[in-house]
KOLGU-4560 file (N, C-alpha, C; in nm, 3 decimals, padded with zeros to 5 digits):
<recs>
<n_xx: 00.085 n_yy: -00.119 n_zz: 00.000 ca_xx: 00.000 ca_yy: 00.000 ca_zz: 00.000 c_xx: 00.088 c_yy: 00.123 c_zz: 00.000 mol: A seq: 1 type: MET>
<n_xx: 00.067 n_yy: 00.215 n_zz: -00.094 ca_xx: 00.152 ca_yy: 00.335 ca_zz: -00.100 c_xx: 00.127 c_yy: 00.426 c_zz: 00.019 mol: A seq: 2 type: PRO>
<n_xx: 00.227 n_yy: 00.505 n_zz: 00.051 ca_xx: 00.214 ca_yy: 00.598 ca_zz: 00.163 c_xx: 00.112 c_yy: 00.705 c_zz: 00.129 mol: A seq: 3 type: MET>
<n_xx: 00.038 n_yy: 00.746 n_zz: 00.230 ca_xx: -00.059 ca_yy: 00.854 ca_zz: 00.208 c_xx: 00.015 c_yy: 00.987 c_zz: 00.197 mol: A seq: 4 type: ARG>
<n_xx: -00.043 n_yy: 01.083 n_zz: 00.125 ca_xx: 00.019 ca_yy: 01.216 ca_zz: 00.117 c_xx: 00.034 c_yy: 01.276 c_zz: 00.256 mol: A seq: 5 type: PRO>
<n_xx: 00.136 n_yy: 01.361 n_zz: 00.270 ca_xx: 00.165 ca_yy: 01.419 ca_zz: 00.401 c_xx: 00.047 c_yy: 01.500 c_zz: 00.453 mol: A seq: 6 type: ILE>
<n_xx: -00.020 n_yy: 01.574 n_zz: 00.365 ca_xx: -00.129 ca_yy: 01.659 ca_zz: 00.414 c_xx: -00.247 c_yy: 01.574 c_zz: 00.462 mol: A seq: 7 type: HIS>
<n_xx: -00.263 n_yy: 01.455 n_zz: 00.404 ca_xx: -00.371 ca_yy: 01.366 ca_zz: 00.450 c_xx: -00.337 c_yy: 01.313 c_zz: 00.589 mol: A seq: 8 type: VAL>
<n_xx: -00.210 n_yy: 01.275 n_zz: 00.609 ca_xx: -00.167 ca_yy: 01.225 ca_zz: 00.739 c_xx: -00.180 c_yy: 01.335 c_zz: 00.844 mol: A seq: 9 type: VAL>
<n_xx: -00.137 n_yy: 01.456 n_zz: 00.808 ca_xx: -00.143 ca_yy: 01.568 ca_zz: 00.902 c_xx: -00.288 c_yy: 01.598 c_zz: 00.938 mol: A seq: 10 type: ALA>
<n_xx: -00.378 n_yy: 01.592 n_zz: 00.840 ca_xx: -00.519 ca_yy: 01.620 ca_zz: 00.867 c_xx: -00.577 c_yy: 01.518 c_zz: 00.964 mol: A seq: 11 type: PHE>
<n_xx: -00.545 n_yy: 01.390 n_zz: 00.943 ca_xx: -00.597 ca_yy: 01.286 ca_zz: 01.032 c_xx: -00.538 c_yy: 01.300 c_zz: 01.172 mol: A seq: 12 type: SER>
<n_xx: -00.411 n_yy: 01.339 n_zz: 01.179 ca_xx: -00.349 ca_yy: 01.358 ca_zz: 01.311 c_xx: -00.415 c_yy: 01.473 c_zz: 01.385 mol: A seq: 13 type: GLU>
<n_xx: -00.442 n_yy: 01.584 n_zz: 01.314 ca_xx: -00.508 ca_yy: 01.699 ca_zz: 01.377 c_xx: -00.649 c_yy: 01.661 c_zz: 01.420 mol: A seq: 14 type: ILE>
<n_xx: -00.720 n_yy: 01.585 n_zz: 01.335 ca_xx: -00.856 ca_yy: 01.545 ca_zz: 01.369 c_xx: -00.856 c_yy: 01.456 c_zz: 01.493 mol: A seq: 15 type: TRP>
<n_xx: -00.761 n_yy: 01.361 n_zz: 01.498 ca_xx: -00.752 ca_yy: 01.273 ca_zz: 01.614 c_xx: -00.718 c_yy: 01.353 c_zz: 01.739 mol: A seq: 16 type: ASN>
<n_xx: -00.630 n_yy: 01.451 n_zz: 01.728 ca_xx: -00.592 ca_yy: 01.534 ca_zz: 01.842 c_xx: -00.711 c_yy: 01.613 c_zz: 01.892 mol: A seq: 17 type: PHE>
<n_xx: -00.786 n_yy: 01.674 n_zz: 01.799 ca_xx: -00.904 ca_yy: 01.752 ca_zz: 01.839 c_xx: -01.009 c_yy: 01.663 c_zz: 01.904 mol: A seq: 18 type: ASN>
<n_xx: -01.028 n_yy: 01.543 n_zz: 01.851 ca_xx: -01.126 ca_yy: 01.452 ca_zz: 01.909 c_xx: -01.084 c_yy: 01.410 c_zz: 02.049 mol: A seq: 19 type: ALA>
<n_xx: -00.955 n_yy: 01.384 n_zz: 02.068 ca_xx: -00.905 ca_yy: 01.346 ca_zz: 02.200 c_xx: -00.919 c_yy: 01.461 c_zz: 02.299 mol: A seq: 20 type: MET>
<n_xx: -00.886 n_yy: 01.583 n_zz: 02.254 ca_xx: -00.896 ca_yy: 01.699 ca_zz: 02.343 c_xx: -01.041 c_yy: 01.722 c_zz: 02.384 mol: A seq: 21 type: MET>
<n_xx: -01.135 n_yy: 01.713 n_zz: 02.291 ca_xx: -01.276 ca_yy: 01.736 ca_zz: 02.325 c_xx: -01.327 c_yy: 01.624 c_zz: 02.417 mol: A seq: 22 type: SER>
<n_xx: -01.278 n_yy: 01.501 n_zz: 02.396 ca_xx: -01.317 ca_yy: 01.391 ca_zz: 02.483 c_xx: -01.268 c_yy: 01.413 c_zz: 02.625 mol: A seq: 23 type: PHE>
<n_xx: -01.141 n_yy: 01.455 n_zz: 02.638 ca_xx: -01.084 ca_yy: 01.483 ca_zz: 02.770 c_xx: -01.157 c_yy: 01.600 c_zz: 02.835 mol: A seq: 24 type: ILE>
<n_xx: -01.187 n_yy: 01.703 n_zz: 02.758 ca_xx: -01.258 ca_yy: 01.819 ca_zz: 02.813 c_xx: -01.396 c_yy: 01.778 c_zz: 02.863 mol: A seq: 25 type: ALA>
<n_xx: -01.464 n_yy: 01.690 n_zz: 02.790 ca_xx: -01.595 ca_yy: 01.644 ca_zz: 02.834 c_xx: -01.583 c_yy: 01.562 c_zz: 02.963 mol: A seq: 26 type: ALA>
<n_xx: -01.480 n_yy: 01.479 n_zz: 02.972 ca_xx: -01.460 ca_yy: 01.399 ca_zz: 03.093 c_xx: -01.429 c_yy: 01.488 c_zz: 03.212 mol: A seq: 27 type: ARG>
<n_xx: -01.345 n_yy: 01.590 n_zz: 03.192 ca_xx: -01.306 ca_yy: 01.678 ca_zz: 03.302 c_xx: -01.425 c_yy: 01.762 c_zz: 03.348 mol: A seq: 28 type: VAL>
<n_xx: -01.508 n_yy: 01.805 n_zz: 03.255 ca_xx: -01.621 ca_yy: 01.891 ca_zz: 03.292 c_xx: -01.725 c_yy: 01.815 c_zz: 03.373 mol: A seq: 29 type: SER>
<n_xx: -01.728 n_yy: 01.682 n_zz: 03.361 ca_xx: -01.826 ca_yy: 01.604 ca_zz: 03.436 c_xx: -01.781 c_yy: 01.580 c_zz: 03.579 mol: A seq: 30 type: THR>
<n_xx: -01.653 n_yy: 01.600 n_zz: 03.608 ca_xx: -01.601 ca_yy: 01.577 ca_zz: 03.743 c_xx: -01.643 c_yy: 01.691 c_zz: 03.835 mol: A seq: 31 type: ILE>
</recs>
């Protein structure tokens, strides 16, 4: 399988980071 373009990898990394941050923020706000 060929490597994905750098901008596609960067976009998925940013999306994963934002999803993780919002998940952590939701968990912290419930405490």
